[in-house]
C-alpha positions in Angstrom: 41.4 91.8 211.3 44.5 94.0 210.7 47.9 92.4 210.7 46.5 89.3 212.5 45.1 91.5 215.3 41.3 91.7 215.9 40.1 95.3 216.1 37.3 95.7 218.5 37.3 99.5 218.7 38.7 102.2 216.6 41.4 103.2 219.0 44.8 104.5 218.1 46.5 102.0 220.5 44.9 98.9 218.9 45.9 100.0 215.3 49.4 100.8 216.4 49.8 97.3 217.8 49.0 96.0 214.4 51.8 98.1 212.8 49.7 101.0 211.6 48.7 104.3 213.2 45.5 106.2 212.4 45.2 109.7 213.7 42.9 112.6 213.2 43.6 116.2 214.2 40.2 117.6 213.3 41.3 118.5 209.8 42.8 115.4 208.3 42.9 111.6 209.0 46.4 110.1 208.6 47.1 106.4 208.0 50.8 105.7 208.8 52.7 102.4 208.6 56.0 101.5 210.0 59.0 103.7 209.1 60.6 102.4 205.9 57.7 100.3 204.9 55.4 101.2 202.0 51.6 100.7 202.2 49.9 98.2 199.9 46.2 97.9 199.1 45.5 94.5 197.7 47.9 91.5 197.6 48.3 90.8 193.8 52.0 92.0 193.7 54.6 94.2 195.3 56.4 97.4 194.4 58.3 97.3 191.1 59.8 100.8 191.8 61.8 100.1 195.0 59.3 101.8 197.3 60.8 102.1 200.8 58.9 104.8 202.7 55.9 104.9 204.8 54.7 107.7 202.5 54.6 105.4 199.5 51.4 103.5 198.3 50.9 100.6 196.0 47.5 99.7 194.7 47.6 96.2 193.2 44.2 96.3 191.5 42.1 98.8 189.7 41.7 102.4 190.9 38.7 104.6 190.2 38.7 108.3 190.8 35.3 109.9 190.2 36.3 113.5 190.5 39.3 115.8 189.9 42.8 114.4 190.6 46.1 116.4 191.0 49.6 115.2 190.3 52.2 117.6 191.7 55.2 115.8 190.2 56.0 113.6 187.2 53.7 110.8 186.1 55.2 107.8 184.4 53.2 105.3 182.3 54.5 101.8 181.5 51.4 101.0 179.4 49.2 102.9 177.0 47.0 105.8 177.9 43.6 106.1 176.3 41.7 109.4 175.7 38.1 108.7 174.7 36.2 110.2 171.8 35.6 113.9 172.0 37.5 114.3 175.3 39.8 117.3 175.4 43.3 117.3 176.7 44.2 120.8 177.8 47.5 122.6 178.0 48.2 125.8 179.8 46.7 127.3 183.0 43.4 128.0 181.3 43.4 125.2 178.8 44.8 127.6 176.3 45.8 124.8 173.9 43.6 121.8 173.3 44.0 118.4 171.6 41.0 116.3 170.9 40.0 113.2 168.8 36.9 114.8 167.2 34.1 112.4 165.9 31.4 115.0 165.0 31.8 114.1 161.3 31.1 110.4 161.2 32.7 110.2 157.8 35.9 112.0 158.7 37.0 111.6 162.3 40.1 113.7 162.9 42.8 114.6 165.5 42.7 118.3 166.2 45.0 120.8 167.8 43.4 124.1 168.7 44.1 127.4 170.4 41.7 130.1 171.5 43.2 133.4 170.5 40.7 135.2 172.9 42.4 133.7 175.9 45.2 135.6 177.7 44.2 138.9 176.0 44.8 137.5 172.6 48.4 136.6 172.9 47.8 132.9 172.2 48.8 132.1 168.6 47.6 129.0 166.7 51.1 127.6 166.0 52.7 124.2 166.4 56.5 124.5 166.6 58.9 121.6 165.9 62.6 121.9 166.9 65.5 120.9 169.2 64.5 121.1 172.9 67.5 123.1 174.2 67.0 125.8 171.6 63.3 126.3 172.1 62.5 125.6 175.8 61.8 128.9 177.7 62.9 130.8 174.6 61.2 134.0 173.4 61.0 132.8 169.8 60.1 136.1 168.3 58.9 134.3 165.2 55.1 134.4 165.7 54.2 137.7 167.3 52.0 138.7 164.3 50.4 135.3 163.7 46.7 135.0 163.5 46.4 132.1 161.1 47.4 128.5 162.0 51.1 127.9 161.5 53.2 124.8 161.4 56.8 125.8 162.1 60.0 123.7 161.8 63.2 125.2 163.1 66.7 123.9 162.2 68.6 122.3 165.1 70.8 125.4 165.3 67.7 127.3 166.5 67.8 131.0 167.2 71.2 132.2 166.1 71.3 135.4 168.2 69.1 138.0 170.0 70.3 141.6 169.7 69.1 144.6 171.7 71.8 147.1 170.7 71.6 147.0 166.9 72.6 150.3 165.2 72.8 152.0 161.9 74.4 155.4 160.9 71.5 156.1 158.6 69.0 154.5 156.2 71.0 151.5 155.2 71.1 147.7 154.5 73.9 147.4 157.1 73.1 146.3 160.6 75.8 146.8 163.3 76.2 145.7 166.9 78.8 146.8 169.4 79.1 143.2 170.7 82.1 141.6 169.1 81.9 138.2 167.4 78.1 138.3 167.3 77.9 137.5 163.6 80.8 135.1 163.4 78.4 132.2 162.5 76.1 134.2 160.3 75.4 132.9 156.8 73.6 134.4 153.8 70.0 133.4 154.0 69.6 133.6 157.8 66.2 135.1 158.8 66.3 138.4 160.5 63.3 139.8 162.4 63.5 143.5 163.4 61.0 144.2 166.3 62.0 147.6 167.6 64.4 150.5 167.5 64.6 154.2 166.7 63.9 154.6 162.9 63.9 150.8 162.5 61.4 149.3 160.1 59.8 146.4 161.9 59.6 143.3 159.7 61.3 140.3 158.2 64.6 140.3 156.3 67.4 137.9 155.4 71.2 138.3 155.5 72.5 139.1 152.1 76.2 139.4 153.2 78.0 138.6 156.4 80.8 141.2 156.6 82.4 140.5 159.9 81.6 139.7 163.5 79.8 143.0 164.1 78.3 143.9 160.7 75.8 142.2 158.4 74.0 143.4 155.2 70.4 142.7 154.8 68.4 142.2 151.6 67.1 145.8 151.8 67.1 148.9 154.0 66.0 148.0 157.5 65.7 151.5 158.7 64.7 155.0 157.6 67.5 156.8 159.5 70.1 156.4 162.2 69.1 153.6 164.6 69.8 153.1 168.3 68.6 150.3 170.5 67.5 148.1 167.7 65.9 144.8 168.8 66.7 142.0 166.3 66.5 138.3 166.3 68.3 136.1 163.8 67.4 132.5 162.9 69.0 129.8 160.9 66.7 128.0 158.5 63.0 128.0 159.4 60.1 126.6 157.4 56.5 127.6 157.9 53.3 126.3 156.5 50.1 128.3 156.8 46.7 128.3 155.0 48.0 131.2 152.9 51.6 130.4 152.1 54.5 127.9 152.5 57.7 129.6 153.6 60.7 127.6 152.2 64.2 127.4 153.7 66.6 130.0 152.3 70.0 129.0 151.0 73.2 130.9 150.2 74.1 128.6 147.3 72.4 125.9 145.2 71.1 123.3 147.6 72.7 119.8 147.5 71.9 116.4 148.8 74.4 116.9 151.6 72.1 119.7 153.0 69.3 117.2 153.6 68.7 114.4 156.1 66.9 112.4 153.4 68.1 112.9 149.8 64.8 112.1 148.0 62.8 113.7 145.3 60.3 116.4 146.3 62.6 118.7 148.2 62.3 122.4 147.5 64.3 125.4 148.6 65.0 129.1 147.7 68.5 130.3 146.9 68.9 134.1 147.2 72.5 134.9 146.0 71.3 135.3 142.4 70.0 138.7 141.4 66.3 137.6 141.5 66.6 134.4 143.4 66.1 130.8 142.2 63.5 128.2 143.2 65.1 124.8 143.4 63.4 121.4 143.5 64.7 117.9 143.5 63.3 115.5 140.9 64.6 112.4 139.0 67.5 112.2 141.5 68.9 115.7 140.7 68.4 119.4 141.5 66.7 121.8 139.1 65.7 125.4 139.3 63.6 128.2 137.7 65.1 131.7 137.7 63.0 134.9 138.0 64.6 136.8 135.2 63.4 138.6 132.1 64.4 136.9 128.8 65.8 133.4 128.4 67.8 131.8 131.2 69.5 128.4 130.8 71.5 126.4 133.4 75.3 126.3 133.2 75.4 122.8 131.8 73.5 124.1 128.7 75.9 126.9 128.0 77.9 124.6 125.7 75.8 123.6 122.6 75.7 120.2 121.0 78.6 121.2 118.7 80.8 122.0 121.7 80.6 125.8 121.4 80.6 127.7 124.7 78.4 130.8 124.5 79.8 134.2 125.2 78.3 137.6 125.8 76.9 139.2 122.6 76.6 136.0 120.6 73.5 135.0 118.8 71.7 131.9 119.9 69.0 129.8 118.2 67.0 127.1 119.7 66.6 123.6 118.2 63.7 121.5 119.4 65.1 118.1 120.5 62.1 116.6 122.2 58.3 116.7 122.2 56.9 115.7 125.6 54.0 113.4 126.2 51.8 116.4 127.2 52.5 118.2 124.0 55.1 120.6 125.4 58.6 120.6 123.9 62.2 121.0 125.0 64.8 122.9 123.0 68.6 123.2 123.1 70.6 126.3 122.3 72.8 126.2 119.2 75.4 128.8 118.2 74.3 131.1 115.4 71.0 132.6 114.5 68.8 133.1 111.5 
C-alpha cells in the first residue's frame, strides 16, 4: 500500500497516482514526492526545522550507515555526539591532524591531539593555537614556521598587529622603517617582531624596544647586517607559547598590573623589558613582585627608604639588618643607612 493505493506493479503511473514518482534513467533511481512536501520515513514525528521541499527528508527513527557518508554542507547536532574508544577524528584533506581518546594505557587513558610532520612535505607543525576568530582565520600566522616540537600558543585578542613586505634600513641598525604611513601607530614596547626575509636582514625573533613614530620602530638589537630592502616582517601583540623545552611569557613595556589581566589571581607571570636587563614579575599574596637580572644588590622602590625614614642616594653606604628568619631557614633583610 502507498498513500492508500494498492501497488500491483512497479509502474511509474501507479506510484504517481499515490503522490510519489519513482524514475530510473539507467544511472540513478529518483524518489520524488509532491512539490513543496518533504518526504518522511516513519511516522513518529514531523519536521522540527520547517522542511518544505520535495528534496527534504525526515527519518523519524534510527538510521544506520554501514559505509562512508559525505556531508557537503553544515551538520547541526541538537544532542551529544559520541566518539568511541581509540577512534580517530581527522582534520585536513589527508587527516593531517588527529584527535583521539586513547585507551592503550589502562591506568592512564588520555585525550590526544597529534599531527604527522611527514604529511604535506613536512609543513605540518604540531601546534595548537588559541585566539580570536577574525584575527586567525585564513591568516598566515608566521609564528610557527620553524616549529618541530609541540607548541601550545595563545594569542591576544588584538592578534597580528601588522604584516610588512617593504621594511628597510639604511645599514646595520636596530631601527626598522617602512614607507607605509601610520603602520606603527599602535605599536607598543614589547610587541613581538618576526623577520622572515630581506636583503641583509637577519631572520629571527625580536621585540619592539621603542616606537618612534608611524613609520619607524627600534628593536631590541640589530636586525640586519647592512642596508635592507624588501624586508618581510610580522608584528604581534602579546603571544604566549608553551613547549616541551620552554615557556614563553608575555612581554610588557611596564610593570604588569591587575588591570592587564582578565583574572587578577596569584600565579600570574610576565616579563618586563624596559629595564636594562629585564624583570621577571609574578603575582603572589595579592601583589606583584619581581627579580631583576643585575649584578650587585637590587631592591624595589618601596625599600629605598629605610626604617628610619632615610631615602638612599647615589654614593651612600648601605648596611643590611636582618628583620625576619623564614620557616625554611632563609632570612629577609632591610637596608639601613650607614655602614660598618
